C-alpha positions, -999 to 999 in steps of 0.1 A, spaced: -318 461 -819 -295 440 -798 -310 447 -764 -339 424 -770 -320 392 -778 -295 399 -750 -324 405 -725 -341 374 -738 -310 353 -734 -306 366 -698 -342 358 -690 -337 323 -703 -306 318 -682 -324 331 -651 -353 309 -658 -331 279 -662 -313 288 -629 -345 292 -609 -361 261 -624 -331 241 -613 -329 257 -579 -357 237 -561 -342 204 -573 -309 215 -559 -324 225 -526 -344 193 -523 -311 174 -528 -294 194 -502 -323 191 -478 -324 153 -480 -313 139 -446 -282 118 -444 -300 87 -432 -316 83 -466 -282 77 -484 -262 62 -455 -282 50 -424 -251 35 -407 -232 68 -409 -262 88 -396 -271 64 -368 -243 39 -361 -256 5 -352 -234 4 -321 -255 33 -307 -289 28 -324 -314 3 -337 -325 21 -368 -345 12 -399 -359 31 -429 -389 26 -450 -408 46 -477 -443 48 -491 -466 70 -512 -481 85 -481 -469 92 -445 -492 67 -428 -481 40 -453 -444 48 -448 -447 49 -410 -465 16 -410 -437 1 -431 -411 15 -407 -430 1 -376 -430 -33 -392 -393 -31 -401 -384 -20 -365 -405 -48 -350 -386 -73 -372 -353 -59 -359 -365 -71 -325 -373 -105 -339 -410 -101 -335 -440 -86 -353 -462 -55 -347 -492 -75 -334 -471 -93 -308 -456 -61 -296 -489 -44 -295 -506 -73 -276 -477 -74 -251 -479 -36 -244 -517 -37 -240 -515 -67 -217 -490 -50 -195 -510 -18 -194 -540 -39 -181 -517 -54 -155 -506 -20 -144 -542 -7 -142 -553 -38 -122 -525 -32 -97 -537 3 -88 -543 6 -51 -529 -29 -43 -506 -31 -13 -489 -63 -26 -483 -52 -62 -470 -16 -67 -458 -10 -102 -446 25 -96 -418 27 -122 -440 11 -148 -467 38 -146 -448 57 -172 -452 28 -196 -490 29 -192 -491 66 -198 -469 64 -229 -488 36 -247 -507 62 -269 -479 87 -273 -454 93 -300 -427 76 -279 -445 43 -283 -445 25 -316 -464 -8 -314 -452 -16 -279 -416 -2 -283 -408 26 -260 -384 54 -268 -389 53 -306 -379 84 -326 -393 91 -360 -380 113 -388 -401 119 -420 -389 133 -453 -408 138 -486 -387 138 -517 -393 158 -549 -412 129 -564 -437 128 -536 -424 97 -519 -423 97 -481 -393 83 -463 -394 75 -426 -366 66 -402 -375 48 -370 -349 44 -344 -342 37 -307 -311 48 -288 -296 16 -274 -283 31 -241 -313 52 -232 -339 25 -242 -319 -3 -225 -319 17 -193 -357 21 -194 -364 -16 -201 -338 -27 -175 -356 -6 -149 -390 -21 -157 -376 -57 -157 -359 -51 -123 -392 -38 -109 -413 -66 -123 -388 -92 -112 -390 -80 -76 -428 -81 -76 -428 -116 -93 -404 -130 -67 -426 -115 -39 -457 -132 -54 -439 -165 -58 -427 -165 -22 -462 -159 -9 -479 -185 -32 -488 -210 -4 -503 -232 7 -504 -251 -26 -538 -261 -38 -556 -229 -26 -572 -201 -46 -550 -176 -28 -518 -194 -40 -532 -198 -75 -541 -161 -76 -506 -151 -68 -491 -175 -94 -516 -164 -120 -507 -127 -116 -470 -135 -115 -474 -155 -147 -492 -126 -165 -465 -102 -153 -438 -126 -164 -452 -129 -199 -449 -91 -203 -414 -92 -187 -403 -119 -211 -412 -96 -240 -392 -67 -224 -362 -90 -219 -363 -100 -256 -363 -63 -265 -335 -55 -241 -313 -83 -254 -314 -67 -289 -306 -33 -275 -279 -47 -252 -266 -81 -262 -248 -85 -228 -283 -86 -211 -287 -122 -222 -265 -131 -193 -286 -111 -168 -320 -128 -172 -344 -128 -142 -338 -157 -117 -374 -169 -115 -370 -187 -149 -394 -169 -171 -432 -171 -177 -431 -208 -188 -416 -218 -155 -442 -199 -135 -471 -213 -156 -460 -249 -148 -461 -241 -111 -495 -223 -116 -510 -253 -134 -496 -277 -107 -513 -256 -80 -546 -255 -99 -545 -293 -104 -549 -297 -66 -582 -278 -67 -614 -296 -78 -644 -275 -87 -678 -291 -90 -700 -275 -116 -738 -275 -112 -759 -257 -137 -797 -254 -136 -817 -244 -167 -852 -251 -181 -838 -269 -211 -816 -301 -206 -796 -293 -237 -788 -258 -224 -777 -274 -191 -753 -297 -209 -740 -269 -231 -733 -245 -202 -719 -272 -179 -693 -280 -206 -686 -243 -212 -679 -237 -175 -659 -269 -173 -637 -259 -203 -632 -224 -187 -618 -239 -155 -599 -267 -172 -581 -242 -193 -569 -226 -161 -556 -260 -148 -584 -268 -123 -599 -303 -120 -636 -304 -128 -664 -325 -114 -695 -320 -137 -717 -339 -112 -716 -307 -91 -699 -320 -59 -667 -310 -42 -652 -287 -16 -654 -259 -42 -686 -258 -62 -697 -234 -90 -735 -232 -91 -751 -214 -120 -786 -207 -130 -793 -196 -166 -827 -187 -179 -842 -171 -210 -872 -148 -214 -888 -142 -248 -902 -107 -253 -925 -98 -281 -919 -63 -295 -916 -50 -330 -887 -74 -334 -880 -108 -318 -862 -103 -284 -847 -129 -260 -833 -118 -227 -809 -140 -208 -801 -141 -171 -770 -156 -155 -766 -160 -117 -736 -179 -104 -717 -184 -72 -685 -202 -63 -685 -217 -28 -656 -231 -9 -664 -255 20 -700 -241 19 -689 -204 20 -696 -181 -10 -663 -167 -23 -672 -154 -57 -706 -143 -71 -716 -132 -106 -748 -119 -122 -755 -107 -158 -786 -101 -179 -788 -88 -214 -808 -93 -245 -803 -103 -281 -826 -93 -310 -835 -107 -344 -857 -92 -370 -873 -123 -383 -872 -152 -358 -878 -159 -322 -856 -190 -323 -828 -170 -338 -830 -144 -310 -828 -172 -285 -799 -188 -303 -780 -155 -301 -787 -152 -264 -774 -188 -258 -743 -178 -278 -739 -147 -256 -740 -168 -225 -712 -190 -239 -691 -160 -248 -696 -145 -213 -683 -177 -198 -654 -182 -221 -640 -147 -226 -664 -119 -218 -680 -107 -186 -679 -139 -165 -643 -146 -175 -632 -111 -167 -649 -109 -134 -635 -142 -123 -600 -131 -131 -607 -98 -113 -618 -117 -83 -586 -137 -82 -566 -105 -81 -586 -94 -50 -571 -124 -32 -536 -109 -35 -545 -78 -14 
């Protein structure tokens, strides 16, 4: 008679104990950085932030943004700086004058877990609580990360100083090329310096002696201002000739060069642009660009491109898209990239 109630009570007690057990274990398993970040990762040793979200990607994204803000910048700026520097490292492969040996590691780490939006040496911890919320701790060890950034800054500064010393005579493409590359490298190095000064506040008194990217840009623009480039464009349509002459003029002016749109000068960029309409199932317009930069009558840079643009309903629209593609090539796409790549060959 009495066994049933006693057994039932025992079962209830056991059920209550085991139902409470997971909550207890969850509470014990919660890492210390959730309740006290400073105790877990003292700020004298770490730059650490926490964030949470309903999913791990959301929480990690929030942590990345918080960590970027700790370095007085934003995720897009850090990402752009890291991508730009990776491109510089890639461009320097095989160069005798520019050898970014120590920075090869940076290029390799861009897509690894040690890199968070351009910050190297980031460590991430993830914890999911009993309510399903995801907590993330993102942190960088000050001493280890500062050593890495200091090393890259030293290497970059040595190369920049070498480029600046060789940037002569003024008013030549050779000098401009060295200053242009030094400027690009200095922009990335400025970003590294900003990060370093958060990791190690004493680094503010150890900035590179060349004066930063702004100082190099001023010297680069001064050098370019001594070079006048004549621009001569031939097309079948006078309106196209005016459009592309202005586009090329703007491209070179943005880099500091003087422009003569009458097409005369010691340096002349001659370009021929034509369009060919093709009748298929859709309306097609193919464009052709042939360009050459000459200096004192000698060809120093040449460029060619042809591609097509399609439109389902209109020949004029297909042609308009082709004209737009030529403008984009000049301003930022293939022509712009190949001109900048040519400049780098002058540093060899």
